CHARMM internal coordinates of N, CA and C (Angstrom, degrees):
IC EDIT
DIST 1 N 1 CA 1.4397
DIST 1 CA 1 C 1.5323
ANGL 1 N 1 CA 1 C 107.08
DIST 1 C 2 N 1.3284
ANGL 1 CA 1 C 2 N 116.65
DIHE 1 N 1 CA 1 C 2 N 119.73
DIST 2 N 2 CA 1.4573
ANGL 1 C 2 N 2 CA 120.86
DIHE 1 CA 1 C 2 N 2 CA -178.63
DIST 2 CA 2 C 1.5249
ANGL 2 N 2 CA 2 C 112.91
DIHE 1 C 2 N 2 CA 2 C -86.43
DIST 2 C 3 N 1.3072
ANGL 2 CA 2 C 3 N 117.45
DIHE 2 N 2 CA 2 C 3 N -54.41
DIST 3 N 3 CA 1.4605
ANGL 2 C 3 N 3 CA 121.36
DIHE 2 CA 2 C 3 N 3 CA -174.93
DIST 3 CA 3 C 1.5154
ANGL 3 N 3 CA 3 C 111.19
DIHE 2 C 3 N 3 CA 3 C -124.45
DIST 3 C 4 N 1.3026
ANGL 3 CA 3 C 4 N 115.59
DIHE 3 N 3 CA 3 C 4 N 140.72
DIST 4 N 4 CA 1.4496
ANGL 3 C 4 N 4 CA 121.84
DIHE 3 CA 3 C 4 N 4 CA 173.82
DIST 4 CA 4 C 1.5176
ANGL 4 N 4 CA 4 C 107.30
DIHE 3 C 4 N 4 CA 4 C -130.49
DIST 4 C 5 N 1.3240
ANGL 4 CA 4 C 5 N 117.09
DIHE 4 N 4 CA 4 C 5 N 128.27
DIST 5 N 5 CA 1.4653
ANGL 4 C 5 N 5 CA 120.30
DIHE 4 CA 4 C 5 N 5 CA -177.17
DIST 5 CA 5 C 1.5239
ANGL 5 N 5 CA 5 C 112.52
DIHE 4 C 5 N 5 CA 5 C -79.46
DIST 5 C 6 N 1.3097
ANGL 5 CA 5 C 6 N 116.97
DIHE 5 N 5 CA 5 C 6 N -34.98
DIST 6 N 6 CA 1.4553
ANGL 5 C 6 N 6 CA 118.17
DIHE 5 CA 5 C 6 N 6 CA -176.73
DIST 6 CA 6 C 1.5156
ANGL 6 N 6 CA 6 C 109.44
DIHE 5 C 6 N 6 CA 6 C -157.43
DIST 6 C 7 N 1.3105
ANGL 6 CA 6 C 7 N 115.87
DIHE 6 N 6 CA 6 C 7 N 129.88
DIST 7 N 7 CA 1.4573
ANGL 6 C 7 N 7 CA 120.11
DIHE 6 CA 6 C 7 N 7 CA 177.96
DIST 7 CA 7 C 1.5241
ANGL 7 N 7 CA 7 C 109.89
DIHE 6 C 7 N 7 CA 7 C -167.07
DIST 7 C 8 N 1.2765
ANGL 7 CA 7 C 8 N 115.80
DIHE 7 N 7 CA 7 C 8 N 150.76
DIST 8 N 8 CA 1.4600
ANGL 7 C 8 N 8 CA 121.23
DIHE 7 CA 7 C 8 N 8 CA 173.65
DIST 8 CA 8 C 1.5248
ANGL 8 N 8 CA 8 C 110.83
DIHE 7 C 8 N 8 CA 8 C -110.37
DIST 8 C 9 N 1.2864
ANGL 8 CA 8 C 9 N 117.00
DIHE 8 N 8 CA 8 C 9 N 14.57
DIST 9 N 9 CA 1.4542
ANGL 8 C 9 N 9 CA 122.60
DIHE 8 CA 8 C 9 N 9 CA -179.40
DIST 9 CA 9 C 1.5179
ANGL 9 N 9 CA 9 C 109.12
DIHE 8 C 9 N 9 CA 9 C -67.09
DIST 9 C 10 N 1.3099
ANGL 9 CA 9 C 10 N 117.47
DIHE 9 N 9 CA 9 C 10 N 141.81
DIST 10 N 10 CA 1.4617
ANGL 9 C 10 N 10 CA 121.47
DIHE 9 CA 9 C 10 N 10 CA -172.66
DIST 10 CA 10 C 1.5292
ANGL 10 N 10 CA 10 C 113.82
DIHE 9 C 10 N 10 CA 10 C -61.62
DIST 10 C 11 N 1.3335
ANGL 10 CA 10 C 11 N 118.53
DIHE 10 N 10 CA 10 C 11 N -23.78
DIST 11 N 11 CA 1.4565
ANGL 10 C 11 N 11 CA 121.57
DIHE 10 CA 10 C 11 N 11 CA -179.62
DIST 11 CA 11 C 1.5304
ANGL 11 N 11 CA 11 C 112.75
DIHE 10 C 11 N 11 CA 11 C -79.28
DIST 11 C 12 N 1.3227
ANGL 11 CA 11 C 12 N 117.27
DIHE 11 N 11 CA 11 C 12 N -12.82
DIST 12 N 12 CA 1.4587
ANGL 11 C 12 N 12 CA 122.05
DIHE 11 CA 11 C 12 N 12 CA 177.15
DIST 12 CA 12 C 1.5198
ANGL 12 N 12 CA 12 C 107.40
DIHE 11 C 12 N 12 CA 12 C -116.69
DIST 12 C 13 N 1.3174
ANGL 12 CA 12 C 13 N 118.06
DIHE 12 N 12 CA 12 C 13 N 106.65
DIST 13 N 13 CA 1.4646
ANGL 12 C 13 N 13 CA 120.77
DIHE 12 CA 12 C 13 N 13 CA -171.91
DIST 13 CA 13 C 1.5256
ANGL 13 N 13 CA 13 C 115.52
DIHE 12 C 13 N 13 CA 13 C -67.44
DIST 13 C 14 N 1.3319
ANGL 13 CA 13 C 14 N 118.89
DIHE 13 N 13 CA 13 C 14 N -28.00
DIST 14 N 14 CA 1.4600
ANGL 13 C 14 N 14 CA 118.06
DIHE 13 CA 13 C 14 N 14 CA -177.09
DIST 14 CA 14 C 1.5351
ANGL 14 N 14 CA 14 C 110.54
DIHE 13 C 14 N 14 CA 14 C -151.02
DIST 14 C 15 N 1.3211
ANGL 14 CA 14 C 15 N 114.98
DIHE 14 N 14 CA 14 C 15 N 171.91
DIST 15 N 15 CA 1.4546
ANGL 14 C 15 N 15 CA 121.35
DIHE 14 CA 14 C 15 N 15 CA 177.16
DIST 15 CA 15 C 1.5157
ANGL 15 N 15 CA 15 C 109.39
DIHE 14 C 15 N 15 CA 15 C -76.99
DIST 15 C 16 N 1.3196
ANGL 15 CA 15 C 16 N 116.03
DIHE 15 N 15 CA 15 C 16 N 140.18
DIST 16 N 16 CA 1.4513
ANGL 15 C 16 N 16 CA 120.40
DIHE 15 CA 15 C 16 N 16 CA 174.25
DIST 16 CA 16 C 1.5211
ANGL 16 N 16 CA 16 C 107.83
DIHE 15 C 16 N 16 CA 16 C -96.78
DIST 16 C 17 N 1.2894
ANGL 16 CA 16 C 17 N 116.69
DIHE 16 N 16 CA 16 C 17 N 121.76
DIST 17 N 17 CA 1.4527
ANGL 16 C 17 N 17 CA 120.78
DIHE 16 CA 16 C 17 N 17 CA -179.17
DIST 17 CA 17 C 1.5132
ANGL 17 N 17 CA 17 C 108.94
DIHE 16 C 17 N 17 CA 17 C -128.43
DIST 17 C 18 N 1.3051
ANGL 17 CA 17 C 18 N 115.63
DIHE 17 N 17 CA 17 C 18 N 163.86
DIST 18 N 18 CA 1.4515
ANGL 17 C 18 N 18 CA 119.45
DIHE 17 CA 17 C 18 N 18 CA 175.64
DIST 18 CA 18 C 1.5133
ANGL 18 N 18 CA 18 C 111.83
DIHE 17 C 18 N 18 CA 18 C 145.36
DIST 18 C 19 N 1.2995
ANGL 18 CA 18 C 19 N 114.45
DIHE 18 N 18 CA 18 C 19 N 171.45
DIST 19 N 19 CA 1.4516
ANGL 18 C 19 N 19 CA 122.14
DIHE 18 CA 18 C 19 N 19 CA -176.77
DIST 19 CA 19 C 1.5290
ANGL 19 N 19 CA 19 C 111.37
DIHE 18 C 19 N 19 CA 19 C -62.00
DIST 19 C 20 N 1.3289
ANGL 19 CA 19 C 20 N 116.89
DIHE 19 N 19 CA 19 C 20 N -35.70
DIST 20 N 20 CA 1.4662
ANGL 19 C 20 N 20 CA 121.69
DIHE 19 CA 19 C 20 N 20 CA -178.93
DIST 20 CA 20 C 1.5315
ANGL 20 N 20 CA 20 C 110.74
DIHE 19 C 20 N 20 CA 20 C -57.17
DIST 20 C 21 N 1.3012
ANGL 20 CA 20 C 21 N 117.44
DIHE 20 N 20 CA 20 C 21 N -45.35
DIST 21 N 21 CA 1.4539
ANGL 20 C 21 N 21 CA 121.50
DIHE 20 CA 20 C 21 N 21 CA -177.98
DIST 21 CA 21 C 1.5231
ANGL 21 N 21 CA 21 C 111.57
DIHE 20 C 21 N 21 CA 21 C -74.94
DIST 21 C 22 N 1.3313
ANGL 21 CA 21 C 22 N 117.09
DIHE 21 N 21 CA 21 C 22 N -37.02
DIST 22 N 22 CA 1.4614
ANGL 21 C 22 N 22 CA 121.10
DIHE 21 CA 21 C 22 N 22 CA 179.15
DIST 22 CA 22 C 1.5174
ANGL 22 N 22 CA 22 C 110.36
DIHE 21 C 22 N 22 CA 22 C -63.79
DIST 22 C 23 N 1.3096
ANGL 22 CA 22 C 23 N 117.78
DIHE 22 N 22 CA 22 C 23 N -43.75
DIST 23 N 23 CA 1.4640
ANGL 22 C 23 N 23 CA 121.34
DIHE 22 CA 22 C 23 N 23 CA -179.49
DIST 23 CA 23 C 1.5259
ANGL 23 N 23 CA 23 C 111.37
DIHE 22 C 23 N 23 CA 23 C -62.46
DIST 23 C 24 N 1.3119
ANGL 23 CA 23 C 24 N 116.82
DIHE 23 N 23 CA 23 C 24 N -40.66
DIST 24 N 24 CA 1.4682
ANGL 23 C 24 N 24 CA 120.21
DIHE 23 CA 23 C 24 N 24 CA 179.87
DIST 24 CA 24 C 1.5229
ANGL 24 N 24 CA 24 C 111.05
DIHE 23 C 24 N 24 CA 24 C -64.84
DIST 24 C 25 N 1.3191
ANGL 24 CA 24 C 25 N 116.58
DIHE 24 N 24 CA 24 C 25 N -43.81
DIST 25 N 25 CA 1.4641
ANGL 24 C 25 N 25 CA 121.18
DIHE 24 CA 24 C 25 N 25 CA 179.99
DIST 25 CA 25 C 1.5211
ANGL 25 N 25 CA 25 C 110.65
DIHE 24 C 25 N 25 CA 25 C -65.10
DIST 25 C 26 N 1.3280
ANGL 25 CA 25 C 26 N 116.95
DIHE 25 N 25 CA 25 C 26 N -45.65
DIST 26 N 26 CA 1.4663
ANGL 25 C 26 N 26 CA 120.41
DIHE 25 CA 25 C 26 N 26 CA 179.31
DIST 26 CA 26 C 1.5175
ANGL 26 N 26 CA 26 C 111.73
DIHE 25 C 26 N 26 CA 26 C -65.68
DIST 26 C 27 N 1.3266
ANGL 26 CA 26 C 27 N 118.24
DIHE 26 N 26 CA 26 C 27 N -33.80
DIST 27 N 27 CA 1.4672
ANGL 26 C 27 N 27 CA 121.33
DIHE 26 CA 26 C 27 N 27 CA 176.76
DIST 27 CA 27 C 1.5243
ANGL 27 N 27 CA 27 C 110.24
DIHE 26 C 27 N 27 CA 27 C -63.95
DIST 27 C 28 N 1.3196
ANGL 27 CA 27 C 28 N 116.67
DIHE 27 N 27 CA 27 C 28 N -42.56
DIST 28 N 28 CA 1.4622
ANGL 27 C 28 N 28 CA 120.50
DIHE 27 CA 27 C 28 N 28 CA 177.76
DIST 28 CA 28 C 1.5254
ANGL 28 N 28 CA 28 C 111.11
DIHE 27 C 28 N 28 CA 28 C -64.11
DIST 28 C 29 N 1.3369
ANGL 28 CA 28 C 29 N 117.19
DIHE 28 N 28 CA 28 C 29 N -41.03
DIST 29 N 29 CA 1.4665
ANGL 28 C 29 N 29 CA 120.49
DIHE 28 CA 28 C 29 N 29 CA 178.57
DIST 29 CA 29 C 1.5210
ANGL 29 N 29 CA 29 C 110.92
DIHE 28 C 29 N 29 CA 29 C -63.16
DIST 29 C 30 N 1.3311
ANGL 29 CA 29 C 30 N 117.37
DIHE 29 N 29 CA 29 C 30 N -42.55
DIST 30 N 30 CA 1.4600
ANGL 29 C 30 N 30 CA 121.12
DIHE 29 CA 29 C 30 N 30 CA 179.59
DIST 30 CA 30 C 1.5203
ANGL 30 N 30 CA 30 C 111.13
DIHE 29 C 30 N 30 CA 30 C -65.04
DIST 30 C 31 N 1.3210
ANGL 30 CA 30 C 31 N 117.05
DIHE 30 N 30 CA 30 C 31 N -40.95
DIST 31 N 31 CA 1.4608
ANGL 30 C 31 N 31 CA 120.67
DIHE 30 CA 30 C 31 N 31 CA 178.14
DIST 31 CA 31 C 1.5199
ANGL 31 N 31 CA 31 C 110.70
DIHE 30 C 31 N 31 CA 31 C -61.38
DIST 31 C 32 N 1.3255
ANGL 31 CA 31 C 32 N 117.05
DIHE 31 N 31 CA 31 C 32 N -43.29
DIST 32 N 32 CA 1.4627
ANGL 31 C 32 N 32 CA 120.32
DIHE 31 CA 31 C 32 N 32 CA 177.95
DIST 32 CA 32 C 1.5234
ANGL 32 N 32 CA 32 C 111.08
DIHE 31 C 32 N 32 CA 32 C -61.80
DIST 32 C 33 N 1.3391
ANGL 32 CA 32 C 33 N 117.51
DIHE 32 N 32 CA 32 C 33 N -47.58
DIST 33 N 33 CA 1.4671
ANGL 32 C 33 N 33 CA 120.80
DIHE 32 CA 32 C 33 N 33 CA -178.95
DIST 33 CA 33 C 1.5175
ANGL 33 N 33 CA 33 C 111.98
DIHE 32 C 33 N 33 CA 33 C -63.57
DIST 33 C 34 N 1.3327
ANGL 33 CA 33 C 34 N 116.66
DIHE 33 N 33 CA 33 C 34 N -37.23
DIST 34 N 34 CA 1.4561
ANGL 33 C 34 N 34 CA 120.87
DIHE 33 CA 33 C 34 N 34 CA -177.67
DIST 34 CA 34 C 1.5215
ANGL 34 N 34 CA 34 C 111.65
DIHE 33 C 34 N 34 CA 34 C -71.59
DIST 34 C 35 N 1.3043
ANGL 34 CA 34 C 35 N 116.33
DIHE 34 N 34 CA 34 C 35 N -43.16
DIST 35 N 35 CA 1.4677
ANGL 34 C 35 N 35 CA 119.85
DIHE 34 CA 34 C 35 N 35 CA -174.50
DIST 35 CA 35 C 1.5127
ANGL 35 N 35 CA 35 C 114.50
DIHE 34 C 35 N 35 CA 35 C -88.27
DIST 35 C 36 N 1.3191
ANGL 35 CA 35 C 36 N 117.78
DIHE 35 N 35 CA 35 C 36 N -22.63
DIST 36 N 36 CA 1.4616
ANGL 35 C 36 N 36 CA 120.56
DIHE 35 CA 35 C 36 N 36 CA 179.38
DIST 36 CA 36 C 1.5245
ANGL 36 N 36 CA 36 C 107.23
DIHE 35 C 36 N 36 CA 36 C -113.76
DIST 36 C 37 N 1.3002
ANGL 36 CA 36 C 37 N 116.79
DIHE 36 N 36 CA 36 C 37 N 101.95
DIST 37 N 37 CA 1.4625
ANGL 36 C 37 N 37 CA 121.97
DIHE 36 CA 36 C 37 N 37 CA -177.31
DIST 37 CA 37 C 1.5208
ANGL 37 N 37 CA 37 C 111.99
DIHE 36 C 37 N 37 CA 37 C -61.51
DIST 37 C 38 N 1.3049
ANGL 37 CA 37 C 38 N 117.32
DIHE 37 N 37 CA 37 C 38 N -23.48
DIST 38 N 38 CA 1.4571
ANGL 37 C 38 N 38 CA 121.76
DIHE 37 CA 37 C 38 N 38 CA -179.21
DIST 38 CA 38 C 1.5210
ANGL 38 N 38 CA 38 C 112.25
DIHE 37 C 38 N 38 CA 38 C -62.17
DIST 38 C 39 N 1.3427
ANGL 38 CA 38 C 39 N 117.52
DIHE 38 N 38 CA 38 C 39 N -25.05
DIST 39 N 39 CA 1.4612
ANGL 38 C 39 N 39 CA 120.86
DIHE 38 CA 38 C 39 N 39 CA -177.66
DIST 39 CA 39 C 1.5278
ANGL 39 N 39 CA 39 C 112.64
DIHE 38 C 39 N 39 CA 39 C -87.18
DIST 39 C 40 N 1.3100
ANGL 39 CA 39 C 40 N 117.68
DIHE 39 N 39 CA 39 C 40 N -17.91
DIST 40 N 40 CA 1.4625
ANGL 39 C 40 N 40 CA 120.85
DIHE 39 CA 39 C 40 N 40 CA -174.55
DIST 40 CA 40 C 1.5284
ANGL 40 N 40 CA 40 C 112.07
DIHE 39 C 40 N 40 CA 40 C -78.63
DIST 40 C 41 N 1.3135
ANGL 40 CA 40 C 41 N 117.69
DIHE 40 N 40 CA 40 C 41 N -50.78
DIST 41 N 41 CA 1.4634
ANGL 40 C 41 N 41 CA 121.43
DIHE 40 CA 40 C 41 N 41 CA -178.59
DIST 41 CA 41 C 1.5158
ANGL 41 N 41 CA 41 C 109.29
DIHE 40 C 41 N 41 CA 41 C -169.44
DIST 41 C 42 N 1.3034
ANGL 41 CA 41 C 42 N 116.78
DIHE 41 N 41 CA 41 C 42 N 175.20
DIST 42 N 42 CA 1.4597
ANGL 41 C 42 N 42 CA 120.74
DIHE 41 CA 41 C 42 N 42 CA 177.97
DIST 42 CA 42 C 1.5308
ANGL 42 N 42 CA 42 C 109.17
DIHE 41 C 42 N 42 CA 42 C -78.19
DIST 42 C 43 N 1.2991
ANGL 42 CA 42 C 43 N 116.02
DIHE 42 N 42 CA 42 C 43 N 99.16
DIST 43 N 43 CA 1.4605
ANGL 42 C 43 N 43 CA 121.60
DIHE 42 CA 42 C 43 N 43 CA 176.85
DIST 43 CA 43 C 1.5130
ANGL 43 N 43 CA 43 C 107.30
DIHE 42 C 43 N 43 CA 43 C -119.70
DIST 43 C 44 N 1.2979
ANGL 43 CA 43 C 44 N 115.71
DIHE 43 N 43 CA 43 C 44 N -165.01
DIST 44 N 44 CA 1.4628
ANGL 43 C 44 N 44 CA 120.46
DIHE 43 CA 43 C 44 N 44 CA 177.85
DIST 44 CA 44 C 1.5314
ANGL 44 N 44 CA 44 C 110.82
DIHE 43 C 44 N 44 CA 44 C -64.66
DIST 44 C 45 N 1.3283
ANGL 44 CA 44 C 45 N 116.84
DIHE 44 N 44 CA 44 C 45 N -20.45
DIST 45 N 45 CA 1.4687
ANGL 44 C 45 N 45 CA 121.81
DIHE 44 CA 44 C 45 N 45 CA -179.35
DIST 45 CA 45 C 1.5223
ANGL 45 N 45 CA 45 C 113.20
DIHE 44 C 45 N 45 CA 45 C -89.75
DIST 45 C 46 N 1.3064
ANGL 45 CA 45 C 46 N 117.83
DIHE 45 N 45 CA 45 C 46 N 4.90
DIST 46 N 46 CA 1.4626
ANGL 45 C 46 N 46 CA 121.18
DIHE 45 CA 45 C 46 N 46 CA -176.31
DIST 46 CA 46 C 1.5264
ANGL 46 N 46 CA 46 C 110.84
DIHE 45 C 46 N 46 CA 46 C -72.86
DIST 46 C 47 N 1.3291
ANGL 46 CA 46 C 47 N 116.61
DIHE 46 N 46 CA 46 C 47 N 136.73
DIST 47 N 47 CA 1.4613
ANGL 46 C 47 N 47 CA 122.36
DIHE 46 CA 46 C 47 N 47 CA 177.43
DIST 47 CA 47 C 1.5125
ANGL 47 N 47 CA 47 C 109.87
DIHE 46 C 47 N 47 CA 47 C -91.24
DIST 47 C 48 N 1.2919
ANGL 47 CA 47 C 48 N 116.85
DIHE 47 N 47 CA 47 C 48 N 128.78
DIST 48 N 48 CA 1.4711
ANGL 47 C 48 N 48 CA 119.54
DIHE 47 CA 47 C 48 N 48 CA 175.86
DIST 48 CA 48 C 1.5209
ANGL 48 N 48 CA 48 C 111.11
DIHE 47 C 48 N 48 CA 48 C -81.32
DIST 48 C 49 N 1.3063
ANGL 48 CA 48 C 49 N 116.32
DIHE 48 N 48 CA 48 C 49 N -27.25
DIST 49 N 49 CA 1.4546
ANGL 48 C 49 N 49 CA 121.23
DIHE 48 CA 48 C 49 N 49 CA -179.52
DIST 49 CA 49 C 1.5318
ANGL 49 N 49 CA 49 C 110.29
DIHE 48 C 49 N 49 CA 49 C -93.24
DIST 49 C 50 N 1.3139
ANGL 49 CA 49 C 50 N 117.19
DIHE 49 N 49 CA 49 C 50 N 129.01
DIST 50 N 50 CA 1.4580
ANGL 49 C 50 N 50 CA 122.13
DIHE 49 CA 49 C 50 N 50 CA 177.82
DIST 50 CA 50 C 1.5276
ANGL 50 N 50 CA 50 C 109.72
DIHE 49 C 50 N 50 CA 50 C -63.27
DIST 50 C 51 N 1.3145
ANGL 50 CA 50 C 51 N 117.02
DIHE 50 N 50 CA 50 C 51 N -36.73
DIST 51 N 51 CA 1.4625
ANGL 50 C 51 N 51 CA 121.71
DIHE 50 CA 50 C 51 N 51 CA -179.59
DIST 51 CA 51 C 1.5301
ANGL 51 N 51 CA 51 C 110.87
DIHE 50 C 51 N 51 CA 51 C -60.61
DIST 51 C 52 N 1.3237
ANGL 51 CA 51 C 52 N 117.98
DIHE 51 N 51 CA 51 C 52 N -46.64
DIST 52 N 52 CA 1.4689
ANGL 51 C 52 N 52 CA 121.64
DIHE 51 CA 51 C 52 N 52 CA 179.15
DIST 52 CA 52 C 1.5198
ANGL 52 N 52 CA 52 C 110.04
DIHE 51 C 52 N 52 CA 52 C -66.23
DIST 52 C 53 N 1.3199
ANGL 52 CA 52 C 53 N 116.51
DIHE 52 N 52 CA 52 C 53 N -41.35
DIST 53 N 53 CA 1.4639
ANGL 52 C 53 N 53 CA 122.03
DIHE 52 CA 52 C 53 N 53 CA 178.43
DIST 53 CA 53 C 1.5255
ANGL 53 N 53 CA 53 C 109.94
DIHE 52 C 53 N 53 CA 53 C -56.93
DIST 53 C 54 N 1.3178
ANGL 53 CA 53 C 54 N 117.49
DIHE 53 N 53 CA 53 C 54 N -48.07
DIST 54 N 54 CA 1.4625
ANGL 53 C 54 N 54 CA 122.16
DIHE 53 CA 53 C 54 N 54 CA -179.97
DIST 54 CA 54 C 1.5251
ANGL 54 N 54 CA 54 C 111.79
DIHE 53 C 54 N 54 CA 54 C -65.06
DIST 54 C 55 N 1.3316
ANGL 54 CA 54 C 55 N 117.19
DIHE 54 N 54 CA 54 C 55 N -38.35
DIST 55 N 55 CA 1.4675
ANGL 54 C 55 N 55 CA 120.51
DIHE 54 CA 54 C 55 N 55 CA 179.14
DIST 55 CA 55 C 1.5250
ANGL 55 N 55 CA 55 C 111.60
DIHE 54 C 55 N 55 CA 55 C -66.16
DIST 55 C 56 N 1.3224
ANGL 55 CA 55 C 56 N 117.09
DIHE 55 N 55 CA 55 C 56 N -41.11
DIST 56 N 56 CA 1.4729
ANGL 55 C 56 N 56 CA 120.42
DIHE 55 CA 55 C 56 N 56 CA 179.50
DIST 56 CA 56 C 1.5269
ANGL 56 N 56 CA 56 C 110.13
DIHE 55 C 56 N 56 CA 56 C -64.65
DIST 56 C 57 N 1.3172
ANGL 56 CA 56 C 57 N 117.08
DIHE 56 N 56 CA 56 C 57 N -45.70
DIST 57 N 57 CA 1.4595
ANGL 56 C 57 N 57 CA 120.84
DIHE 56 CA 56 C 57 N 57 CA 179.95
DIST 57 CA 57 C 1.5298
ANGL 57 N 57 CA 57 C 110.31
DIHE 56 C 57 N 57 CA 57 C -65.06
DIST 57 C 58 N 1.3175
ANGL 57 CA 57 C 58 N 117.24
DIHE 57 N 57 CA 57 C 58 N -43.60
DIST 58 N 58 CA 1.4625
ANGL 57 C 58 N 58 CA 121.11
DIHE 57 CA 57 C 58 N 58 CA 178.75
DIST 58 CA 58 C 1.5113
ANGL 58 N 58 CA 58 C 112.31
DIHE 57 C 58 N 58 CA 58 C -61.53
DIST 58 C 59 N 1.3242
ANGL 58 CA 58 C 59 N 116.94
DIHE 58 N 58 CA 58 C 59 N -41.39
DIST 59 N 59 CA 1.4608
ANGL 58 C 59 N 59 CA 121.23
DIHE 58 CA 58 C 59 N 59 CA 178.71
DIST 59 CA 59 C 1.5250
ANGL 59 N 59 CA 59 C 110.38
DIHE 58 C 59 N 59 CA 59 C -64.76
DIST 59 C 60 N 1.3301
ANGL 59 CA 59 C 60 N 116.85
DIHE 59 N 59 CA 59 C 60 N -42.54
DIST 60 N 60 CA 1.4635
ANGL 59 C 60 N 60 CA 120.75
DIHE 59 CA 59 C 60 N 60 CA 178.61
DIST 60 CA 60 C 1.5252
ANGL 60 N 60 CA 60 C 110.56
DIHE 59 C 60 N 60 CA 60 C -61.23
DIST 60 C 61 N 1.3202
ANGL 60 CA 60 C 61 N 116.69
DIHE 60 N 60 CA 60 C 61 N -48.28
DIST 61 N 61 CA 1.4660
ANGL 60 C 61 N 61 CA 120.27
DIHE 60 CA 60 C 61 N 61 CA -178.93
DIST 61 CA 61 C 1.5198
ANGL 61 N 61 CA 61 C 110.60
DIHE 60 C 61 N 61 CA 61 C -61.63
DIST 61 C 62 N 1.3157
ANGL 61 CA 61 C 62 N 117.15
DIHE 61 N 61 CA 61 C 62 N -44.28
DIST 62 N 62 CA 1.4615
ANGL 61 C 62 N 62 CA 121.06
DIHE 61 CA 61 C 62 N 62 CA 179.54
DIST 62 CA 62 C 1.5233
ANGL 62 N 62 CA 62 C 111.18
DIHE 61 C 62 N 62 CA 62 C -61.66
DIST 62 C 63 N 1.3197
ANGL 62 CA 62 C 63 N 116.50
DIHE 62 N 62 CA 62 C 63 N -43.42
DIST 63 N 63 CA 1.4662
ANGL 62 C 63 N 63 CA 121.10
DIHE 62 CA 62 C 63 N 63 CA -175.98
DIST 63 CA 63 C 1.5274
ANGL 63 N 63 CA 63 C 112.72
DIHE 62 C 63 N 63 CA 63 C -73.17
DIST 63 C 64 N 1.3342
ANGL 63 CA 63 C 64 N 117.85
DIHE 63 N 63 CA 63 C 64 N -43.35
DIST 64 N 64 CA 1.4565
ANGL 63 C 64 N 64 CA 120.69
DIHE 63 CA 63 C 64 N 64 CA -171.58
DIST 64 CA 64 C 1.5200
ANGL 64 N 64 CA 64 C 115.26
DIHE 63 C 64 N 64 CA 64 C -98.37
DIST 64 C 65 N 1.3017
ANGL 64 CA 64 C 65 N 118.51
DIHE 64 N 64 CA 64 C 65 N -19.69
DIST 65 N 65 CA 1.4616
ANGL 64 C 65 N 65 CA 119.67
DIHE 64 CA 64 C 65 N 65 CA -176.78
DIST 65 CA 65 C 1.5291
ANGL 65 N 65 CA 65 C 113.12
DIHE 64 C 65 N 65 CA 65 C -101.59
DIST 65 C 66 N 1.3142
ANGL 65 CA 65 C 66 N 117.10
DIHE 65 N 65 CA 65 C 66 N -21.62
DIST 66 N 66 CA 1.4613
ANGL 65 C 66 N 66 CA 119.09
DIHE 65 CA 65 C 66 N 66 CA -175.37
DIST 66 CA 66 C 1.5215
ANGL 66 N 66 CA 66 C 113.80
DIHE 65 C 66 N 66 CA 66 C -114.65
DIST 66 C 67 N 1.3203
ANGL 66 CA 66 C 67 N 118.76
DIHE 66 N 66 CA 66 C 67 N 0.49
DIST 67 N 67 CA 1.4689
ANGL 66 C 67 N 67 CA 120.70
DIHE 66 CA 66 C 67 N 67 CA 177.73
DIST 67 CA 67 C 1.4881
ANGL 67 N 67 CA 67 C 110.74
DIHE 66 C 67 N 67 CA 67 C -119.38
END
COOR INIT
IC SEED 1 N 1 CA 1 C
IC BUILD
């Protein structure tokens, strides 16, 4: 594990903060909003079920962030 943004674990003495981490987090949020219409607003792609909403987001994250 190279970077951790926030933790109280004894092996990490303090929180890492800064523009570098904020930009990465905001980039991920923008990518999610852009590629998953369900997160932008209630459109024809909106999920009425929270379970389906979570599955779609989880599948996207698994497919695009870890491969």
